[in-house]
Biopython code that builds the backbone (N, CA, C, O; Angstrom):
import numpy as np
from Bio.PDB.StructureBuilder import StructureBuilder

atoms = [
    (1, "MET", "N", (-30.350, -16.817, -15.770)),
    (1, "MET", "CA", (-30.028, -18.120, -15.227)),
    (1, "MET", "C", (-30.748, -18.283, -13.892)),
    (1, "MET", "O", (-30.753, -17.375, -13.062)),
    (2, "ILE", "N", (-31.346, -19.435, -13.702)),
    (2, "ILE", "CA", (-32.022, -19.692, -12.431)),
    (2, "ILE", "C", (-31.448, -20.900, -11.712)),
    (2, "ILE", "O", (-31.965, -21.320, -10.677)),
    (3, "HIS", "N", (-30.361, -21.464, -12.271)),
    (3, "HIS", "CA", (-29.725, -22.629, -11.666)),
    (3, "HIS", "C", (-28.231, -22.563, -11.982)),
    (3, "HIS", "O", (-27.848, -22.167, -13.082)),
    (4, "ALA", "N", (-27.401, -22.943, -11.037)),
    (4, "ALA", "CA", (-25.959, -22.959, -11.264)),
    (4, "ALA", "C", (-25.337, -24.137, -10.528)),
    (4, "ALA", "O", (-25.770, -24.501, -9.434)),
    (5, "LYS", "N", (-24.314, -24.731, -11.142)),
    (5, "LYS", "CA", (-23.551, -25.801, -10.513)),
    (5, "LYS", "C", (-22.174, -25.246, -10.177)),
    (5, "LYS", "O", (-21.484, -24.714, -11.046)),
    (6, "ASN", "N", (-21.781, -25.370, -8.928)),
    (6, "ASN", "CA", (-20.500, -24.836, -8.475)),
    (6, "ASN", "C", (-19.354, -25.308, -9.357)),
    (6, "ASN", "O", (-18.468, -24.522, -9.693)),
    (7, "SER", "N", (-19.361, -26.573, -9.731)),
    (7, "SER", "CA", (-18.263, -27.133, -10.524)),
    (7, "SER", "C", (-18.161, -26.521, -11.913)),
    (7, "SER", "O", (-17.117, -26.636, -12.554)),
    (8, "ASP", "N", (-19.211, -25.877, -12.392)),
    (8, "ASP", "CA", (-19.207, -25.261, -13.727)),
    (8, "ASP", "C", (-18.729, -23.805, -13.718)),
    (8, "ASP", "O", (-18.571, -23.205, -14.781)),
    (9, "ILE", "N", (-18.501, -23.238, -12.549)),
    (9, "ILE", "CA", (-18.183, -21.815, -12.456)),
    (9, "ILE", "C", (-16.716, -21.626, -12.093)),
    (9, "ILE", "O", (-16.227, -22.169, -11.103)),
    (10, "ALA", "N", (-16.037, -20.854, -12.906)),
    (10, "ALA", "CA", (-14.616, -20.581, -12.668)),
    (10, "ALA", "C", (-14.462, -19.509, -11.593)),
    (10, "ALA", "O", (-15.224, -18.543, -11.546)),
    (11, "ALA", "N", (-13.470, -19.696, -10.739)),
    (11, "ALA", "CA", (-13.167, -18.704, -9.709)),
    (11, "ALA", "C", (-12.382, -17.552, -10.329)),
    (11, "ALA", "O", (-11.514, -17.768, -11.175)),
    (12, "LEU", "N", (-12.690, -16.338, -9.906)),
    (12, "LEU", "CA", (-11.942, -15.149, -10.295)),
    (12, "LEU", "C", (-10.904, -14.883, -9.212)),
    (12, "LEU", "O", (-11.229, -14.936, -8.026)),
    (13, "ILE", "N", (-9.680, -14.604, -9.590)),
    (13, "ILE", "CA", (-8.640, -14.247, -8.626)),
    (13, "ILE", "C", (-8.686, -12.733, -8.458)),
    (13, "ILE", "O", (-8.537, -11.991, -9.428)),
    (14, "VAL", "N", (-8.891, -12.283, -7.237)),
    (14, "VAL", "CA", (-9.074, -10.865, -6.951)),
    (14, "VAL", "C", (-7.826, -10.308, -6.266)),
    (14, "VAL", "O", (-7.395, -10.806, -5.226)),
    (15, "LYS", "N", (-7.258, -9.266, -6.871)),
    (15, "LYS", "CA", (-6.074, -8.616, -6.317)),
    (15, "LYS", "C", (-6.368, -7.193, -5.857)),
    (15, "LYS", "O", (-5.529, -6.554, -5.223)),
    (16, "SER", "N", (-7.577, -6.694, -6.184)),
    (16, "SER", "CA", (-7.981, -5.355, -5.734)),
    (16, "SER", "C", (-9.488, -5.331, -5.584)),
    (16, "SER", "O", (-10.205, -6.120, -6.200)),
    (17, "VAL", "N", (-9.953, -4.415, -4.758)),
    (17, "VAL", "CA", (-11.388, -4.222, -4.566)),
    (17, "VAL", "C", (-11.663, -2.722, -4.638)),
    (17, "VAL", "O", (-11.020, -1.929, -3.951)),
    (18, "GLU", "N", (-12.622, -2.347, -5.473)),
    (18, "GLU", "CA", (-12.947, -0.936, -5.717)),
    (18, "GLU", "C", (-11.691, -0.122, -6.022)),
    (18, "GLU", "O", (-11.563, 1.023, -5.589)),
    (19, "GLY", "N", (-10.758, -0.730, -6.780)),
    (19, "GLY", "CA", (-9.540, -0.043, -7.201)),
    (19, "GLY", "C", (-8.428, 0.007, -6.169)),
    (19, "GLY", "O", (-7.359, 0.556, -6.438)),
    (20, "LYS", "N", (-8.663, -0.561, -4.986)),
    (20, "LYS", "CA", (-7.650, -0.552, -3.927)),
    (20, "LYS", "C", (-6.996, -1.927, -3.832)),
    (20, "LYS", "O", (-7.696, -2.939, -3.791)),
    (21, "PRO", "N", (-5.654, -1.981, -3.795)),
    (21, "PRO", "CA", (-4.974, -3.279, -3.768)),
    (21, "PRO", "C", (-5.240, -4.048, -2.479)),
    (21, "PRO", "O", (-5.343, -3.479, -1.392)),
    (22, "MET", "N", (-5.347, -5.359, -2.646)),
    (22, "MET", "CA", (-5.552, -6.247, -1.505)),
    (22, "MET", "C", (-4.209, -6.735, -0.999)),
    (22, "MET", "O", (-3.208, -6.684, -1.714)),
    (23, "ARG", "N", (-4.193, -7.207, 0.238)),
    (23, "ARG", "CA", (-3.049, -7.955, 0.750)),
    (23, "ARG", "C", (-3.385, -9.423, 0.491)),
    (23, "ARG", "O", (-4.322, -9.962, 1.080)),
    (24, "GLY", "N", (-2.627, -10.063, -0.383)),
    (24, "GLY", "CA", (-2.937, -11.427, -0.778)),
    (24, "GLY", "C", (-3.987, -11.435, -1.881)),
    (24, "GLY", "O", (-4.330, -10.395, -2.444)),
    (25, "GLU", "N", (-4.483, -12.616, -2.173)),
    (25, "GLU", "CA", (-5.478, -12.785, -3.227)),
    (25, "GLU", "C", (-6.642, -13.604, -2.695)),
    (25, "GLU", "O", (-6.450, -14.593, -1.988)),
    (26, "LEU", "N", (-7.848, -13.181, -3.040)),
    (26, "LEU", "CA", (-9.005, -13.993, -2.706)),
    (26, "LEU", "C", (-9.597, -14.547, -3.982)),
    (26, "LEU", "O", (-9.345, -14.027, -5.070)),
    (27, "GLN", "N", (-10.382, -15.601, -3.851)),
    (27, "GLN", "CA", (-11.072, -16.197, -4.985)),
    (27, "GLN", "C", (-12.556, -15.947, -4.836)),
    (27, "GLN", "O", (-13.134, -16.152, -3.769)),
    (28, "VAL", "N", (-13.165, -15.501, -5.924)),
    (28, "VAL", "CA", (-14.598, -15.231, -5.931)),
    (28, "VAL", "C", (-15.243, -16.032, -7.055)),
    (28, "VAL", "O", (-14.775, -16.010, -8.194)),
    (29, "LYS", "N", (-16.317, -16.736, -6.727)),
    (29, "LYS", "CA", (-17.124, -17.403, -7.745)),
    (29, "LYS", "C", (-18.475, -16.703, -7.786)),
    (29, "LYS", "O", (-19.237, -16.785, -6.823)),
    (30, "PRO", "N", (-18.790, -16.009, -8.892)),
    (30, "PRO", "CA", (-20.126, -15.423, -9.028)),
    (30, "PRO", "C", (-21.111, -16.544, -9.366)),
    (30, "PRO", "O", (-21.248, -16.926, -10.528)),
    (31, "MET", "N", (-21.792, -17.065, -8.351)),
    (31, "MET", "CA", (-22.607, -18.259, -8.508)),
    (31, "MET", "C", (-23.881, -18.031, -9.303)),
    (31, "MET", "O", (-24.229, -18.828, -10.175)),
    (32, "ILE", "N", (-24.574, -16.942, -9.002)),
    (32, "ILE", "CA", (-25.845, -16.681, -9.689)),
    (32, "ILE", "C", (-26.201, -15.217, -9.466)),
    (32, "ILE", "O", (-25.868, -14.635, -8.434)),
    (33, "GLU", "N", (-26.887, -14.625, -10.458)),
    (33, "GLU", "CA", (-27.250, -13.220, -10.306)),
    (33, "GLU", "C", (-28.545, -12.908, -11.027)),
    (33, "GLU", "O", (-28.959, -13.601, -11.957)),
    (34, "SER", "N", (-29.165, -11.844, -10.564)),
    (34, "SER", "CA", (-30.331, -11.254, -11.214)),
    (34, "SER", "C", (-30.075, -9.752, -11.227)),
    (34, "SER", "O", (-28.998, -9.306, -10.831)),
    (35, "ASP", "N", (-31.033, -8.980, -11.670)),
    (35, "ASP", "CA", (-30.869, -7.525, -11.627)),
    (35, "ASP", "C", (-30.790, -7.025, -10.188)),
    (35, "ASP", "O", (-30.169, -5.998, -9.911)),
    (36, "GLU", "N", (-31.417, -7.750, -9.287)),
    (36, "GLU", "CA", (-31.556, -7.284, -7.910)),
    (36, "GLU", "C", (-30.483, -7.786, -6.955)),
    (36, "GLU", "O", (-30.230, -7.153, -5.930)),
    (37, "MET", "N", (-29.831, -8.939, -7.276)),
    (37, "MET", "CA", (-28.833, -9.464, -6.353)),
    (37, "MET", "C", (-27.860, -10.392, -7.059)),
    (37, "MET", "O", (-28.148, -10.936, -8.125)),
    (38, "THR", "N", (-26.696, -10.557, -6.433)),
    (38, "THR", "CA", (-25.680, -11.504, -6.875)),
    (38, "THR", "C", (-25.237, -12.311, -5.668)),
    (38, "THR", "O", (-25.009, -11.757, -4.593)),
    (39, "LEU", "N", (-25.115, -13.633, -5.847)),
    (39, "LEU", "CA", (-24.622, -14.498, -4.790)),
    (39, "LEU", "C", (-23.227, -14.962, -5.182)),
    (39, "LEU", "O", (-23.017, -15.483, -6.277)),
    (40, "LEU", "N", (-22.272, -14.765, -4.270)),
    (40, "LEU", "CA", (-20.871, -15.110, -4.505)),
    (40, "LEU", "C", (-20.395, -16.125, -3.479)),
    (40, "LEU", "O", (-20.815, -16.106, -2.322)),
    (41, "GLU", "N", (-19.507, -17.015, -3.922)),
    (41, "GLU", "CA", (-18.735, -17.852, -3.011)),
    (41, "GLU", "C", (-17.363, -17.193, -2.934)),
    (41, "GLU", "O", (-16.740, -16.937, -3.964)),
    (42, "VAL", "N", (-16.887, -16.917, -1.721)),
    (42, "VAL", "CA", (-15.626, -16.194, -1.540)),
    (42, "VAL", "C", (-14.689, -17.041, -0.670)),
    (42, "VAL", "O", (-15.050, -17.461, 0.430)),
    (43, "ARG", "N", (-13.478, -17.281, -1.189)),
    (43, "ARG", "CA", (-12.449, -18.007, -0.432)),
    (43, "ARG", "C", (-11.310, -17.051, -0.123)),
    (43, "ARG", "O", (-10.729, -16.442, -1.021)),
    (44, "LEU", "N", (-10.999, -16.929, 1.172)),
    (44, "LEU", "CA", (-9.918, -16.056, 1.629)),
    (44, "LEU", "C", (-8.882, -16.880, 2.369)),
    (44, "LEU", "O", (-9.175, -17.403, 3.445)),
    (45, "PRO", "N", (-7.680, -17.013, 1.828)),
    (45, "PRO", "CA", (-6.617, -17.661, 2.588)),
    (45, "PRO", "C", (-6.263, -16.814, 3.813)),
    (45, "PRO", "O", (-6.403, -15.592, 3.782)),
    (46, "ALA", "N", (-5.812, -17.447, 4.870)),
    (46, "ALA", "CA", (-5.405, -16.726, 6.083)),
    (46, "ALA", "C", (-4.427, -15.615, 5.711)),
    (46, "ALA", "O", (-3.507, -15.819, 4.918)),
    (47, "GLY", "N", (-4.641, -14.440, 6.294)),
    (47, "GLY", "CA", (-3.774, -13.292, 6.049)),
    (47, "GLY", "C", (-4.242, -12.386, 4.930)),
    (47, "GLY", "O", (-3.773, -11.253, 4.819)),
    (48, "THR", "N", (-5.161, -12.859, 4.095)),
    (48, "THR", "CA", (-5.692, -12.032, 3.014)),
    (48, "THR", "C", (-6.541, -10.921, 3.615)),
    (48, "THR", "O", (-7.296, -11.153, 4.559)),
    (49, "ALA", "N", (-6.417, -9.711, 3.068)),
    (49, "ALA", "CA", (-7.178, -8.588, 3.607)),
    (49, "ALA", "C", (-7.545, -7.610, 2.495)),
    (49, "ALA", "O", (-6.740, -7.318, 1.611)),
    (50, "ALA", "N", (-8.766, -7.118, 2.559)),
    (50, "ALA", "CA", (-9.231, -6.041, 1.682)),
    (50, "ALA", "C", (-9.197, -4.751, 2.491)),
    (50, "ALA", "O", (-9.658, -4.729, 3.632)),
    (51, "PRO", "N", (-8.658, -3.674, 1.917)),
    (51, "PRO", "CA", (-8.575, -2.409, 2.640)),
    (51, "PRO", "C", (-9.958, -1.785, 2.815)),
    (51, "PRO", "O", (-10.938, -2.230, 2.219)),
    (52, "LEU", "N", (-10.011, -0.761, 3.631)),
    (52, "LEU", "CA", (-11.248, -0.011, 3.820)),
    (52, "LEU", "C", (-11.711, 0.517, 2.468)),
    (52, "LEU", "O", (-10.944, 1.155, 1.747)),
    (53, "HIS", "N", (-12.979, 0.248, 2.125)),
    (53, "HIS", "CA", (-13.542, 0.672, 0.849)),
    (53, "HIS", "C", (-15.057, 0.808, 0.987)),
    (53, "HIS", "O", (-15.629, 0.410, 2.002)),
    (54, "VAL", "N", (-15.697, 1.363, -0.022)),
    (54, "VAL", "CA", (-17.161, 1.502, -0.029)),
    (54, "VAL", "C", (-17.715, 0.970, -1.346)),
    (54, "VAL", "O", (-17.021, 0.941, -2.363)),
    (55, "HIS", "N", (-18.983, 0.550, -1.306)),
    (55, "HIS", "CA", (-19.698, 0.090, -2.490)),
    (55, "HIS", "C", (-20.994, 0.888, -2.624)),
    (55, "HIS", "O", (-21.446, 1.529, -1.676)),
    (56, "SER", "N", (-21.578, 0.837, -3.812)),
    (56, "SER", "CA", (-22.886, 1.447, -4.036)),
    (56, "SER", "C", (-23.994, 0.401, -3.907)),
    (56, "SER", "O", (-25.119, 0.622, -4.355)),
    (57, "HIS", "N", (-23.668, -0.738, -3.293)),
    (57, "HIS", "CA", (-24.639, -1.808, -3.053)),
    (57, "HIS", "C", (-24.465, -2.316, -1.616)),
    (57, "HIS", "O", (-23.426, -2.102, -0.992)),
    (58, "ASP", "N", (-25.492, -2.984, -1.108)),
    (58, "ASP", "CA", (-25.387, -3.656, 0.186)),
    (58, "ASP", "C", (-24.614, -4.955, -0.007)),
    (58, "ASP", "O", (-24.645, -5.557, -1.081)),
    (59, "SER", "N", (-23.924, -5.375, 1.041)),
    (59, "SER", "CA", (-23.169, -6.620, 1.013)),
    (59, "SER", "C", (-23.463, -7.380, 2.311)),
    (59, "SER", "O", (-23.219, -6.886, 3.411)),
    (60, "LEU", "N", (-23.987, -8.578, 2.149)),
    (60, "LEU", "CA", (-24.317, -9.431, 3.292)),
    (60, "LEU", "C", (-23.385, -10.629, 3.232)),
    (60, "LEU", "O", (-23.350, -11.330, 2.220)),
    (61, "ILE", "N", (-22.624, -10.881, 4.305)),
    (61, "ILE", "CA", (-21.714, -12.024, 4.307)),
    (61, "ILE", "C", (-22.124, -13.038, 5.372)),
    (61, "ILE", "O", (-22.553, -12.687, 6.472)),
    (62, "TYR", "N", (-21.974, -14.303, 5.003)),
    (62, "TYR", "CA", (-22.243, -15.433, 5.885)),
    (62, "TYR", "C", (-20.973, -16.280, 5.901)),
    (62, "TYR", "O", (-20.486, -16.692, 4.848)),
    (63, "VAL", "N", (-20.441, -16.536, 7.085)),
    (63, "VAL", "CA", (-19.214, -17.321, 7.212)),
    (63, "VAL", "C", (-19.573, -18.805, 7.275)),
    (63, "VAL", "O", (-20.303, -19.245, 8.164)),
    (64, "VAL", "N", (-19.046, -19.568, 6.314)),
    (64, "VAL", "CA", (-19.270, -21.010, 6.275)),
    (64, "VAL", "C", (-18.198, -21.711, 7.104)),
    (64, "VAL", "O", (-18.508, -22.531, 7.968)),
    (65, "THR", "N", (-16.921, -21.380, 6.833)),
    (65, "THR", "CA", (-15.812, -21.950, 7.594)),
    (65, "THR", "C", (-14.766, -20.868, 7.827)),
    (65, "THR", "O", (-14.716, -19.874, 7.104)),
    (66, "GLY", "N", (-13.940, -21.068, 8.833)),
    (66, "GLY", "CA", (-12.845, -20.146, 9.124)),
    (66, "GLY", "C", (-13.228, -19.041, 10.083)),
    (66, "GLY", "O", (-14.223, -19.130, 10.802)),
    (67, "LYS", "N", (-12.410, -17.989, 10.077)),
    (67, "LYS", "CA", (-12.642, -16.848, 10.965)),
    (67, "LYS", "C", (-12.130, -15.603, 10.262)),
    (67, "LYS", "O", (-11.028, -15.594, 9.713)),
    (68, "ILE", "N", (-12.953, -14.537, 10.284)),
    (68, "ILE", "CA", (-12.577, -13.275, 9.666)),
    (68, "ILE", "C", (-12.788, -12.130, 10.650)),
    (68, "ILE", "O", (-13.541, -12.241, 11.617)),
    (69, "LYS", "N", (-12.104, -11.041, 10.373)),
    (69, "LYS", "CA", (-12.350, -9.792, 11.087)),
    (69, "LYS", "C", (-12.865, -8.808, 10.044)),
    (69, "LYS", "O", (-12.252, -8.643, 8.989)),
    (70, "THR", "N", (-13.977, -8.162, 10.331)),
    (70, "THR", "CA", (-14.518, -7.173, 9.412)),
    (70, "THR", "C", (-14.815, -5.888, 10.168)),
    (70, "THR", "O", (-15.308, -5.904, 11.296)),
    (71, "THR", "N", (-14.506, -4.793, 9.527)),
    (71, "THR", "CA", (-14.829, -3.467, 10.052)),
    (71, "THR", "C", (-15.973, -2.922, 9.220)),
    (71, "THR", "O", (-15.935, -2.971, 7.990)),
    (72, "VAL", "N", (-16.993, -2.402, 9.892)),
    (72, "VAL", "CA", (-18.134, -1.787, 9.223)),
    (72, "VAL", "C", (-18.336, -0.437, 9.899)),
    (72, "VAL", "O", (-18.781, -0.367, 11.045)),
    (73, "GLY", "N", (-18.005, 0.633, 9.179)),
    (73, "GLY", "CA", (-18.032, 1.949, 9.816)),
    (73, "GLY", "C", (-17.005, 1.972, 10.923)),
    (73, "GLY", "O", (-15.818, 1.762, 10.671)),
    (74, "LYS", "N", (-17.440, 2.225, 12.147)),
    (74, "LYS", "CA", (-16.522, 2.264, 13.289)),
    (74, "LYS", "C", (-16.551, 0.982, 14.113)),
    (74, "LYS", "O", (-15.839, 0.868, 15.110)),
    (75, "ASP", "N", (-17.371, 0.017, 13.700)),
    (75, "ASP", "CA", (-17.512, -1.236, 14.443)),
    (75, "ASP", "C", (-16.611, -2.321, 13.867)),
    (75, "ASP", "O", (-16.450, -2.425, 12.651)),
    (76, "VAL", "N", (-16.024, -3.130, 14.749)),
    (76, "VAL", "CA", (-15.167, -4.248, 14.347)),
    (76, "VAL", "C", (-15.795, -5.536, 14.874)),
    (76, "VAL", "O", (-16.171, -5.626, 16.043)),
    (77, "PHE", "N", (-15.901, -6.533, 13.989)),
    (77, "PHE", "CA", (-16.503, -7.810, 14.352)),
    (77, "PHE", "C", (-15.556, -8.942, 13.970)),
    (77, "PHE", "O", (-14.930, -8.905, 12.911)),
    (78, "VAL", "N", (-15.457, -9.939, 14.828)),
    (78, "VAL", "CA", (-14.764, -11.185, 14.498)),
    (78, "VAL", "C", (-15.862, -12.216, 14.298)),
    (78, "VAL", "O", (-16.663, -12.472, 15.197)),
    (79, "LEU", "N", (-15.890, -12.806, 13.104)),
    (79, "LEU", "CA", (-16.965, -13.717, 12.727)),
    (79, "LEU", "C", (-16.421, -15.108, 12.461)),
    (79, "LEU", "O", (-15.344, -15.269, 11.887)),
    (80, "GLY", "N", (-17.177, -16.110, 12.885)),
    (80, "GLY", "CA", (-16.836, -17.503, 12.644)),
    (80, "GLY", "C", (-17.995, -18.209, 11.977)),
    (80, "GLY", "O", (-18.974, -17.567, 11.596)),
    (81, "PRO", "N", (-17.902, -19.522, 11.831)),
    (81, "PRO", "CA", (-18.934, -20.286, 11.134)),
    (81, "PRO", "C", (-20.338, -20.017, 11.672)),
    (81, "PRO", "O", (-20.587, -20.077, 12.876)),
    (82, "GLY", "N", (-21.247, -19.720, 10.745)),
    (82, "GLY", "CA", (-22.635, -19.441, 11.101)),
    (82, "GLY", "C", (-22.918, -17.982, 11.381)),
    (82, "GLY", "O", (-24.082, -17.599, 11.498)),
    (83, "ASP", "N", (-21.882, -17.145, 11.493)),
    (83, "ASP", "CA", (-22.084, -15.722, 11.755)),
    (83, "ASP", "C", (-22.369, -14.984, 10.457)),
    (83, "ASP", "O", (-21.924, -15.390, 9.384)),
    (84, "VAL", "N", (-23.116, -13.897, 10.571)),
    (84, "VAL", "CA", (-23.512, -13.104, 9.410)),
    (84, "VAL", "C", (-23.340, -11.626, 9.726)),
    (84, "VAL", "O", (-23.467, -11.213, 10.879)),
    (85, "CYS", "N", (-23.051, -10.832, 8.704)),
    (85, "CYS", "CA", (-22.837, -9.400, 8.903)),
    (85, "CYS", "C", (-23.327, -8.647, 7.667)),
    (85, "CYS", "O", (-23.064, -9.059, 6.538)),
    (86, "LEU", "N", (-24.033, -7.554, 7.886)),
    (86, "LEU", "CA", (-24.482, -6.668, 6.818)),
    (86, "LEU", "C", (-23.541, -5.488, 6.736)),
    (86, "LEU", "O", (-23.261, -4.826, 7.736)),
    (87, "ARG", "N", (-23.048, -5.227, 5.513)),
    (87, "ARG", "CA", (-22.225, -4.052, 5.261)),
    (87, "ARG", "C", (-23.016, -3.164, 4.313)),
    (87, "ARG", "O", (-22.995, -3.373, 3.100)),
    (88, "PRO", "N", (-23.721, -2.163, 4.866)),
    (88, "PRO", "CA", (-24.612, -1.339, 4.046)),
    (88, "PRO", "C", (-23.866, -0.527, 2.991)),
    (88, "PRO", "O", (-22.696, -0.185, 3.164)),
    (89, "ARG", "N", (-24.559, -0.226, 1.901)),
    (89, "ARG", "CA", (-23.968, 0.583, 0.830)),
    (89, "ARG", "C", (-23.492, 1.921, 1.381)),
    (89, "ARG", "O", (-24.100, 2.482, 2.292)),
    (90, "HIS", "N", (-22.421, 2.412, 0.829)),
    (90, "HIS", "CA", (-21.809, 3.702, 1.161)),
    (90, "HIS", "C", (-21.187, 3.762, 2.561)),
    (90, "HIS", "O", (-20.763, 4.835, 2.993)),
    (91, "VAL", "N", (-21.123, 2.636, 3.276)),
    (91, "VAL", "CA", (-20.486, 2.589, 4.591)),
    (91, "VAL", "C", (-19.107, 1.941, 4.419)),
    (91, "VAL", "O", (-19.013, 0.819, 3.922)),
    (92, "PRO", "N", (-18.035, 2.636, 4.826)),
    (92, "PRO", "CA", (-16.698, 2.048, 4.689)),
    (92, "PRO", "C", (-16.595, 0.723, 5.454)),
    (92, "PRO", "O", (-17.066, 0.605, 6.586)),
    (93, "HIS", "N", (-15.972, -0.265, 4.813)),
    (93, "HIS", "CA", (-15.794, -1.564, 5.452)),
    (93, "HIS", "C", (-14.538, -2.233, 4.916)),
    (93, "HIS", "O", (-14.022, -1.872, 3.859)),
    (94, "SER", "N", (-14.061, -3.214, 5.669)),
    (94, "SER", "CA", (-12.883, -3.986, 5.284)),
    (94, "SER", "C", (-13.069, -5.407, 5.789)),
    (94, "SER", "O", (-13.987, -5.695, 6.557)),
    (95, "VAL", "N", (-12.172, -6.302, 5.341)),
    (95, "VAL", "CA", (-12.215, -7.687, 5.805)),
    (95, "VAL", "C", (-10.797, -8.222, 5.851)),
    (95, "VAL", "O", (-9.961, -7.879, 5.015)),
    (96, "GLU", "N", (-10.534, -9.074, 6.845)),
    (96, "GLU", "CA", (-9.251, -9.755, 6.972)),
    (96, "GLU", "C", (-9.509, -11.197, 7.384)),
    (96, "GLU", "O", (-10.272, -11.451, 8.316)),
    (97, "ALA", "N", (-8.876, -12.141, 6.696)),
    (97, "ALA", "CA", (-9.023, -13.558, 7.038)),
    (97, "ALA", "C", (-8.043, -13.907, 8.149)),
    (97, "ALA", "O", (-6.829, -13.858, 7.950)),
    (98, "LEU", "N", (-8.567, -14.258, 9.311)),
    (98, "LEU", "CA", (-7.740, -14.680, 10.438)),
    (98, "LEU", "C", (-7.357, -16.157, 10.293)),
    (98, "LEU", "O", (-6.352, -16.605, 10.846)),
    (99, "GLN", "N", (-8.167, -16.898, 9.546)),
    (99, "GLN", "CA", (-7.922, -18.301, 9.193)),
    (99, "GLN", "C", (-8.361, -18.462, 7.736)),
    (99, "GLN", "O", (-9.053, -17.600, 7.196)),
    (100, "ASP", "N", (-7.958, -19.565, 7.103)),
    (100, "ASP", "CA", (-8.525, -19.861, 5.790)),
    (100, "ASP", "C", (-10.042, -19.856, 5.954)),
    (100, "ASP", "O", (-10.575, -20.508, 6.852)),
    (101, "SER", "N", (-10.734, -19.119, 5.085)),
    (101, "SER", "CA", (-12.169, -18.916, 5.281)),
    (101, "SER", "C", (-12.951, -19.070, 3.984)),
    (101, "SER", "O", (-12.457, -18.777, 2.896)),
    (102, "LEU", "N", (-14.182, -19.535, 4.133)),
    (102, "LEU", "CA", (-15.138, -19.630, 3.043)),
    (102, "LEU", "C", (-16.361, -18.827, 3.436)),
    (102, "LEU", "O", (-16.952, -19.055, 4.492)),
    (103, "LEU", "N", (-16.740, -17.880, 2.577)),
    (103, "LEU", "CA", (-17.904, -17.025, 2.831)),
    (103, "LEU", "C", (-18.900, -17.158, 1.695)),
    (103, "LEU", "O", (-18.533, -17.462, 0.560)),
    (104, "ILE", "N", (-20.141, -16.931, 2.009)),
    (104, "ILE", "CA", (-21.176, -16.710, 1.007)),
    (104, "ILE", "C", (-21.531, -15.232, 1.133)),
    (104, "ILE", "O", (-21.798, -14.738, 2.228)),
    (105, "GLU", "N", (-21.532, -14.538, 0.005)),
    (105, "GLU", "CA", (-21.814, -13.107, 0.014)),
    (105, "GLU", "C", (-22.950, -12.815, -0.950)),
    (105, "GLU", "O", (-22.978, -13.322, -2.071)),
    (106, "VAL", "N", (-23.883, -11.994, -0.501)),
    (106, "VAL", "CA", (-24.972, -11.523, -1.352)),
    (106, "VAL", "C", (-24.797, -10.027, -1.504)),
    (106, "VAL", "O", (-24.678, -9.298, -0.520)),
    (107, "LYS", "N", (-24.783, -9.572, -2.764)),
    (107, "LYS", "CA", (-24.676, -8.148, -3.063)),
    (107, "LYS", "C", (-25.989, -7.723, -3.703)),
    (107, "LYS", "O", (-26.479, -8.380, -4.621)),
    (108, "ALA", "N", (-26.560, -6.617, -3.216)),
    (108, "ALA", "CA", (-27.834, -6.147, -3.754)),
    (108, "ALA", "C", (-27.873, -4.623, -3.761)),
    (108, "ALA", "O", (-27.530, -3.996, -2.759)),
    (109, "PRO", "N", (-28.286, -4.016, -4.873)),
    (109, "PRO", "CA", (-28.575, -4.664, -6.149)),
    (109, "PRO", "C", (-27.293, -5.183, -6.784)),
    (109, "PRO", "O", (-26.192, -4.868, -6.334)),
    (110, "SER", "N", (-27.449, -5.987, -7.839)),
    (110, "SER", "CA", (-26.288, -6.597, -8.498)),
    (110, "SER", "C", (-25.320, -5.541, -9.009)),
    (110, "SER", "O", (-25.704, -4.655, -9.771)),
    (111, "PRO", "N", (-24.057, -5.638, -8.585)),
    (111, "PRO", "CA", (-23.049, -4.714, -9.107)),
    (111, "PRO", "C", (-22.384, -5.280, -10.348)),
    (111, "PRO", "O", (-22.606, -6.435, -10.708)),
    (112, "ASP", "N", (-21.575, -4.472, -10.994)),
    (112, "ASP", "CA", (-20.696, -4.932, -12.066)),
    (112, "ASP", "C", (-19.494, -5.568, -11.358)),
    (112, "ASP", "O", (-18.623, -4.860, -10.854)),
    (113, "ILE", "N", (-19.450, -6.902, -11.321)),
    (113, "ILE", "CA", (-18.405, -7.614, -10.585)),
    (113, "ILE", "C", (-17.018, -7.237, -11.076)),
    (113, "ILE", "O", (-16.094, -7.100, -10.275)),
    (114, "GLY", "N", (-16.860, -7.068, -12.388)),
    (114, "GLY", "CA", (-15.563, -6.669, -12.936)),
    (114, "GLY", "C", (-15.098, -5.348, -12.392)),
    (114, "GLY", "O", (-13.905, -5.163, -12.152)),
    (115, "HIS", "N", (-16.026, -4.409, -12.188)),
    (115, "HIS", "CA", (-15.664, -3.098, -11.616)),
    (115, "HIS", "C", (-15.313, -3.219, -10.142)),
    (115, "HIS", "O", (-14.310, -2.664, -9.692)),
    (116, "VAL", "N", (-16.131, -3.937, -9.392)),
    (116, "VAL", "CA", (-15.916, -4.077, -7.941)),
    (116, "VAL", "C", (-14.569, -4.722, -7.659)),
    (116, "VAL", "O", (-13.810, -4.248, -6.813)),
    (117, "PHE", "N", (-14.272, -5.816, -8.379)),
    (117, "PHE", "CA", (-13.068, -6.590, -8.095)),
    (117, "PHE", "C", (-11.932, -6.357, -9.073)),
    (117, "PHE", "O", (-10.899, -7.021, -8.983)),
    (118, "GLY", "N", (-12.097, -5.432, -10.002)),
    (118, "GLY", "CA", (-11.009, -5.120, -10.922)),
    (118, "GLY", "C", (-10.611, -6.293, -11.784)),
    (118, "GLY", "O", (-9.439, -6.433, -12.134)),
    (119, "THR", "N", (-11.579, -7.155, -12.140)),
    (119, "THR", "CA", (-11.246, -8.313, -12.983)),
    (119, "THR", "C", (-11.524, -8.016, -14.436)),
    (119, "THR", "O", (-11.305, -8.872, -15.294)),
]
sb = StructureBuilder()
sb.init_structure("model")
sb.init_model(0)
sb.init_chain("A")
sb.init_seg("    ")
for serial, (resi, resn, name, xyz) in enumerate(atoms, 1):
    if name == "N":
        sb.init_residue(resn, " ", resi, " ")
    sb.init_atom(name, np.array(xyz, "f"), 0.0, 1.0, " ", f" {name:<3s}", serial, name[0])
structure = sb.get_structure()
């Protein structure tokens, strides 16, 4: 697929990430993917949090709206609209929505979304 319409893609309700339970539920829309990358739209209601976990892929997040706190290794960042953060593969990281938030996330190389999010 080389084109996607947001309205045609169903959101996945995520209750765990890499087998670890989340606090609250986030919504993920896998917008488009290739062998090398996947682009996701991620909605996190305020208070939603993913525990410390690791992936075998890089994860780049861009905050569209809201405010989140993310830990990457030993560093903690509070990100707002227009901010971006790289969470390298094999580096422990977490995320917490301080406000209702909308993120765009790119994962590379493309992971098995069902495995990552337990869907």
